N, CA and C atoms as an extended XYZ file, in Angstrom:
327
Properties=species:S:1:pos:R:3:atomname:S:1:resname:S:1:resid:I:1 pbc="F F F"
N        -3.901       47.391       94.811 N   UNK     1
C        -4.997       46.465       94.505 CA  UNK     1
C        -5.487       46.004       95.659 C   UNK     1
N        -6.477       45.801       95.562 N   UNK     2
C        -7.130       44.768       96.740 CA  UNK     2
C        -6.937       43.467       96.347 C   UNK     2
N        -7.216       42.649       97.151 N   UNK     3
C        -7.723       40.916       96.851 CA  UNK     3
C        -8.733       40.727       96.329 C   UNK     3
N        -9.715       41.973       96.437 N   UNK     4
C       -11.255       41.073       95.797 CA  UNK     4
C       -10.729       41.627       94.532 C   UNK     4
N       -10.527       43.219       93.733 N   UNK     5
C       -10.406       43.253       92.479 CA  UNK     5
C        -9.289       42.302       91.833 C   UNK     5
N        -8.207       41.891       92.275 N   UNK     6
C        -7.362       41.148       91.548 CA  UNK     6
C        -7.942       39.417       91.221 C   UNK     6
N        -8.768       39.445       92.403 N   UNK     7
C        -9.368       37.862       91.846 CA  UNK     7
C       -10.390       38.288       90.982 C   UNK     7
N       -10.793       39.496       91.381 N   UNK     8
C       -12.087       39.665       90.147 CA  UNK     8
C       -11.359       39.947       88.321 C   UNK     8
N       -10.124       40.302       88.512 N   UNK     9
C        -9.235       40.402       87.452 CA  UNK     9
C        -8.992       38.956       86.771 C   UNK     9
N        -8.624       38.146       87.471 N   UNK    10
C        -8.413       36.497       86.870 CA  UNK    10
C        -9.636       36.156       85.933 C   UNK    10
N        -8.639       35.763       84.155 N   UNK    11
C        -9.686       35.317       83.461 CA  UNK    11
C        -9.584       33.733       83.726 C   UNK    11
N       -11.202       33.780       83.324 N   UNK    12
C       -11.589       31.901       83.461 CA  UNK    12
C       -10.307       31.258       82.832 C   UNK    12
N        -9.543       31.792       81.704 N   UNK    13
C        -8.857       30.964       81.303 CA  UNK    13
C        -7.504       30.306       82.295 C   UNK    13
N        -7.199       31.247       83.135 N   UNK    14
C        -6.537       31.232       83.981 CA  UNK    14
C        -7.008       30.278       85.363 C   UNK    14
N        -8.069       30.343       85.765 N   UNK    15
C        -8.696       29.448       86.427 CA  UNK    15
C        -8.720       28.223       85.957 C   UNK    15
N        -8.931       28.026       84.864 N   UNK    16
C        -8.938       26.728       83.911 CA  UNK    16
C        -7.236       25.914       84.259 C   UNK    16
N        -6.463       26.884       84.067 N   UNK    17
C        -5.392       26.316       84.136 CA  UNK    17
C        -4.407       25.867       85.506 C   UNK    17
N        -5.125       26.455       86.676 N   UNK    18
C        -5.093       26.445       87.981 CA  UNK    18
C        -5.647       24.787       88.449 C   UNK    18
N        -6.877       24.851       87.860 N   UNK    19
C        -7.893       23.580       87.942 CA  UNK    19
C        -6.869       22.240       87.649 C   UNK    19
N        -6.615       22.462       86.038 N   UNK    20
C        -6.090       21.556       85.697 CA  UNK    20
C        -4.808       21.024       86.420 C   UNK    20
N        -4.028       22.177       86.695 N   UNK    21
C        -2.562       21.777       87.650 CA  UNK    21
C        -3.265       20.819       88.797 C   UNK    21
N        -4.028       21.480       89.248 N   UNK    22
C        -4.266       20.990       90.998 CA  UNK    22
C        -4.857       19.523       90.435 C   UNK    22
N        -5.578       19.003       89.278 N   UNK    23
C        -6.114       17.780       89.666 CA  UNK    23
C        -4.794       16.957       89.405 C   UNK    23
N        -4.057       17.408       88.759 N   UNK    24
C        -2.842       16.515       88.492 CA  UNK    24
C        -2.022       16.506       89.785 C   UNK    24
N        -1.880       17.536       90.626 N   UNK    25
C        -1.140       17.194       91.501 CA  UNK    25
C        -1.979       16.350       92.745 C   UNK    25
N        -3.676       16.293       92.777 N   UNK    26
C        -4.479       15.647       93.525 CA  UNK    26
C        -3.994       14.737       93.682 C   UNK    26
N        -3.045       13.511       93.586 N   UNK    27
C        -2.924       12.068       93.724 CA  UNK    27
C        -1.755       11.714       94.886 C   UNK    27
N        -1.844       11.080       95.080 N   UNK    28
C        -0.263       10.689       96.217 CA  UNK    28
C         1.006       10.567       95.402 C   UNK    28
N         0.738        9.357       94.268 N   UNK    29
C         1.541        8.887       93.516 CA  UNK    29
C         2.190        9.857       93.087 C   UNK    29
N         1.440       11.326       92.047 N   UNK    30
C         2.098       11.990       91.373 CA  UNK    30
C         3.252       12.329       92.530 C   UNK    30
N         2.340       13.201       93.498 N   UNK    31
C         3.025       13.916       94.448 CA  UNK    31
C         4.335       12.959       95.040 C   UNK    31
N         4.739       11.569       95.234 N   UNK    32
C         5.763       11.537       95.601 CA  UNK    32
C         6.759       11.226       94.300 C   UNK    32
N         6.313       11.008       92.846 N   UNK    33
C         7.135       11.578       92.202 CA  UNK    33
C         7.727       12.473       91.873 C   UNK    33
N         6.660       13.863       91.986 N   UNK    34
C         7.339       14.810       92.020 CA  UNK    34
C         8.468       15.306       93.452 C   UNK    34
N         7.904       14.836       94.017 N   UNK    35
C         9.041       14.864       95.489 CA  UNK    35
C        10.455       14.337       95.362 C   UNK    35
N        10.465       12.890       94.573 N   UNK    36
C        11.499       11.956       93.913 CA  UNK    36
C        12.267       13.024       93.241 C   UNK    36
N        11.573       13.809       91.860 N   UNK    37
C        12.083       14.333       91.129 CA  UNK    37
C        12.953       15.602       91.677 C   UNK    37
N        12.139       16.161       92.373 N   UNK    38
C        12.528       17.253       93.370 CA  UNK    38
C        14.073       17.126       93.842 C   UNK    38
N        14.172       15.795       94.830 N   UNK    39
C        15.612       15.301       95.414 CA  UNK    39
C        16.369       15.337       94.218 C   UNK    39
N        15.893       14.415       93.587 N   UNK    40
C        17.131       13.398       92.011 CA  UNK    40
C        17.144       14.831       90.802 C   UNK    40
N        16.296       15.200       90.548 N   UNK    41
C        16.726       15.869       89.525 CA  UNK    41
C        16.109       15.317       87.991 C   UNK    41
N        16.984       15.323       86.789 N   UNK    42
C        16.649       14.533       86.140 CA  UNK    42
C        16.924       13.226       86.076 C   UNK    42
N        15.840       12.525       86.011 N   UNK    43
C        15.901       10.624       86.158 CA  UNK    43
C        15.575        9.757       85.383 C   UNK    43
N        16.165        9.140       85.010 N   UNK    44
C        15.765        7.917       83.759 CA  UNK    44
C        14.336        7.631       83.993 C   UNK    44
N        13.438        7.159       83.155 N   UNK    45
C        11.882        6.437       83.470 CA  UNK    45
C        12.237        5.240       84.366 C   UNK    45
N        13.421        4.418       83.648 N   UNK    46
C        13.816        3.140       84.000 CA  UNK    46
C        13.681        2.903       85.690 C   UNK    46
N        14.741        4.127       86.218 N   UNK    47
C        14.986        4.118       87.780 CA  UNK    47
C        13.583        4.368       88.369 C   UNK    47
N        12.812        5.293       87.678 N   UNK    48
C        11.437        5.405       88.120 CA  UNK    48
C        10.696        4.395       88.634 C   UNK    48
N        10.978        3.540       87.523 N   UNK    49
C         9.886        1.907       87.556 CA  UNK    49
C        10.071        1.904       88.712 C   UNK    49
N        11.278        1.546       88.764 N   UNK    50
C        12.304        0.434       90.215 CA  UNK    50
C        12.016        1.272       91.495 C   UNK    50
N        12.263        2.762       91.606 N   UNK    51
C        12.432        3.039       92.776 CA  UNK    51
C        10.435        2.928       93.305 C   UNK    51
N         9.983        3.426       92.272 N   UNK    52
C         8.492        3.644       92.786 CA  UNK    52
C         7.668        1.768       92.938 C   UNK    52
N         8.636        1.287       92.692 N   UNK    53
C         7.795       -0.191       92.780 CA  UNK    53
C         6.435       -0.010       91.985 C   UNK    53
N         6.515        0.357       90.405 N   UNK    54
C         5.544        0.876       89.823 CA  UNK    54
C         5.896        0.163       88.502 C   UNK    54
N         4.407       -0.360       87.678 N   UNK    55
C         4.796       -0.872       86.637 CA  UNK    55
C         5.055        0.276       85.237 C   UNK    55
N         5.372       -0.061       84.523 N   UNK    56
C         5.609        1.021       83.434 CA  UNK    56
C         4.503        1.575       82.668 C   UNK    56
N         3.882        1.034       82.491 N   UNK    57
C         2.146        1.180       82.110 CA  UNK    57
C         1.707        2.503       83.055 C   UNK    57
N         1.510        1.926       84.208 N   UNK    58
C         1.180        2.670       85.303 CA  UNK    58
C         1.870        4.039       85.668 C   UNK    58
N         3.215        4.142       85.828 N   UNK    59
C         3.979        5.203       85.487 CA  UNK    59
C         3.949        6.029       84.336 C   UNK    59
N         3.965        5.431       82.958 N   UNK    60
C         3.671        6.287       81.840 CA  UNK    60
C         2.083        6.944       82.371 C   UNK    60
N         1.057        6.612       82.619 N   UNK    61
C         0.213        6.983       83.250 CA  UNK    61
C        -0.041        8.747       83.560 C   UNK    61
N         0.572        8.204       84.989 N   UNK    62
C         1.206        9.120       85.668 CA  UNK    62
C         1.768       10.265       85.057 C   UNK    62
N         3.020        9.880       84.834 N   UNK    63
C         4.096       11.092       84.149 CA  UNK    63
C         2.986       11.591       82.953 C   UNK    63
N         2.050       11.232       82.205 N   UNK    64
C         1.362       12.010       81.190 CA  UNK    64
C         0.698       12.883       81.729 C   UNK    64
N        -0.178       12.617       82.528 N   UNK    65
C        -0.763       13.580       83.806 CA  UNK    65
C         0.384       14.742       83.983 C   UNK    65
N         1.159       14.640       84.673 N   UNK    66
C         1.973       15.744       84.870 CA  UNK    66
C         2.386       16.323       83.620 C   UNK    66
N         3.084       15.469       82.744 N   UNK    67
C         3.374       16.484       81.448 CA  UNK    67
C         2.131       17.143       80.936 C   UNK    67
N         1.055       16.914       80.748 N   UNK    68
C         0.106       17.515       80.444 CA  UNK    68
C        -0.712       19.148       81.148 C   UNK    68
N         0.137       18.684       82.230 N   UNK    69
C         0.004       20.015       83.284 CA  UNK    69
C         1.155       20.855       83.300 C   UNK    69
N         1.961       20.690       82.313 N   UNK    70
C         3.149       21.388       82.316 CA  UNK    70
C         4.064       20.750       83.593 C   UNK    70
N         4.026       20.306       84.414 N   UNK    71
C         4.630       20.058       85.415 CA  UNK    71
C         6.342       19.391       85.342 C   UNK    71
N         6.292       18.726       84.361 N   UNK    72
C         7.535       18.366       84.119 CA  UNK    72
C         7.811       18.303       82.671 C   UNK    72
N         9.035       18.390       82.378 N   UNK    73
C         9.577       18.292       81.038 CA  UNK    73
C        10.845       17.139       81.179 C   UNK    73
N        10.750       16.528       79.580 N   UNK    74
C        11.085       14.955       79.194 CA  UNK    74
C        12.034       15.522       78.598 C   UNK    74
N        12.855       14.590       78.436 N   UNK    75
C        14.211       15.205       77.454 CA  UNK    75
C        14.480       13.146       76.931 C   UNK    75
N        14.650       13.043       75.701 N   UNK    76
C        15.184       11.619       75.075 CA  UNK    76
C        16.081       11.686       74.844 C   UNK    76
N        16.789       10.922       75.388 N   UNK    77
C        18.488       10.080       74.999 CA  UNK    77
C        18.445        8.628       74.433 C   UNK    77
N        18.462        8.734       72.979 N   UNK    78
C        18.328        7.215       72.285 CA  UNK    78
C        17.084        6.382       72.675 C   UNK    78
N        17.032        5.528       73.369 N   UNK    79
C        15.241        5.139       73.695 CA  UNK    79
C        15.453        5.333       75.132 C   UNK    79
N        15.738        6.072       76.019 N   UNK    80
C        15.500        6.087       77.376 CA  UNK    80
C        14.744        7.760       77.377 C   UNK    80
N        13.466        7.794       78.239 N   UNK    81
C        13.228        9.153       78.805 CA  UNK    81
C        13.920        9.215       79.999 C   UNK    81
N        14.080       10.876       80.154 N   UNK    82
C        14.340       11.428       81.131 CA  UNK    82
C        13.791       12.422       81.715 C   UNK    82
N        13.128       12.656       83.138 N   UNK    83
C        12.083       13.611       83.417 CA  UNK    83
C        12.919       14.243       84.979 C   UNK    83
N        12.073       15.568       84.451 N   UNK    84
C        12.891       16.260       85.457 CA  UNK    84
C        11.462       17.573       85.347 C   UNK    84
N        11.614       18.460       87.184 N   UNK    85
C        10.686       19.284       87.477 CA  UNK    85
C        10.646       20.416       86.696 C   UNK    85
N         9.476       21.125       85.996 N   UNK    86
C         9.601       22.233       84.997 CA  UNK    86
C         9.423       23.316       86.165 C   UNK    86
N        10.395       23.774       86.477 N   UNK    87
C        10.619       24.600       87.585 CA  UNK    87
C        10.181       26.038       87.342 C   UNK    87
N         9.837       26.610       86.002 N   UNK    88
C         8.978       27.680       85.508 CA  UNK    88
C         7.449       27.867       86.225 C   UNK    88
N         7.163       26.288       85.844 N   UNK    89
C         5.799       26.121       85.966 CA  UNK    89
C         5.669       25.634       87.484 C   UNK    89
N         6.348       25.274       88.408 N   UNK    90
C         6.622       24.905       89.649 CA  UNK    90
C         6.401       26.363       90.420 C   UNK    90
N         6.940       27.231       90.003 N   UNK    91
C         7.129       28.556       90.471 CA  UNK    91
C         6.035       29.383       89.998 C   UNK    91
N         5.268       29.202       88.996 N   UNK    92
C         4.177       29.838       89.183 CA  UNK    92
C         3.181       29.148       90.023 C   UNK    92
N         3.067       27.570       90.021 N   UNK    93
C         2.123       27.275       91.161 CA  UNK    93
C         2.216       28.251       92.479 C   UNK    93
N         3.392       27.929       92.546 N   UNK    94
C         3.924       28.212       94.310 CA  UNK    94
C         3.859       29.954       94.243 C   UNK    94
N         2.993       30.544       93.138 N   UNK    95
C         3.453       32.053       93.104 CA  UNK    95
C         2.406       32.861       93.854 C   UNK    95
N         3.300       34.263       94.378 N   UNK    96
C         2.464       35.113       95.335 CA  UNK    96
C         1.643       35.066       94.471 C   UNK    96
N         0.900       35.089       93.167 N   UNK    97
C        -0.255       35.763       92.340 CA  UNK    97
C        -1.251       34.700       93.134 C   UNK    97
N        -0.931       33.446       93.207 N   UNK    98
C        -2.061       32.284       93.433 CA  UNK    98
C        -2.503       32.536       95.157 C   UNK    98
N        -1.303       33.068       96.123 N   UNK    99
C        -1.332       32.964       97.373 CA  UNK    99
C        -2.535       34.115       97.700 C   UNK    99
N        -2.471       35.291       96.762 N   UNK   100
C        -3.355       36.379       96.964 CA  UNK   100
C        -4.348       36.241       96.520 C   UNK   100
N        -5.040       35.178       95.471 N   UNK   101
C        -6.056       34.435       95.591 CA  UNK   101
C        -7.122       33.825       96.637 C   UNK   101
N        -6.332       32.848       97.286 N   UNK   102
C        -6.551       32.070       98.147 CA  UNK   102
C        -6.483       33.205       99.493 C   UNK   102
N        -5.585       33.920       99.869 N   UNK   103
C        -5.058       34.183      101.261 CA  UNK   103
C        -4.983       35.635      100.921 C   UNK   103
N        -6.122       36.743      100.872 N   UNK   104
C        -6.340       38.191      100.405 CA  UNK   104
C        -5.274       38.394      101.436 C   UNK   104
N        -5.292       38.394      102.603 N   UNK   105
C        -4.458       38.952      103.678 CA  UNK   105
C        -3.048       39.100      103.211 C   UNK   105
N        -2.555       37.993      102.373 N   UNK   106
C        -1.116       37.921      102.208 CA  UNK   106
C        -0.531       39.118      102.001 C   UNK   106
N         1.212       39.114      102.675 N   UNK   107
C         1.274       40.049      102.867 CA  UNK   107
C         1.707       40.577      101.228 C   UNK   107
N         1.869       40.027      100.249 N   UNK   108
C         2.783       40.310       99.300 CA  UNK   108
C         1.384       40.934       98.096 C   UNK   108
N         0.337       41.224       98.343 N   UNK   109
C        -1.076       41.214       97.637 CA  UNK   109
C        -0.707       42.356       97.399 C   UNK   109
């Protein structure tokens, strides 16, 4: 299958999902947050506010955007929420399929 026909086969729904994901990633603070979580793994929101020097409300705003894009997984223990990267979704975002969409000469297309 060549890259052009592969792109033509992408559904509008798939493209909209990528658009939603990229909008969530298009923020320096959210990228920093994802980087922290990729290094630390599951982390309590209480530690994130301290380490990012960000108010709870502002952090909640960014976490909600990342959660809505399915980039994070939340686990609640008692009154605390713990966040970690959704590995499956991150693999999809960084997939060979996406490379084929934007780099038709990519060797795995």
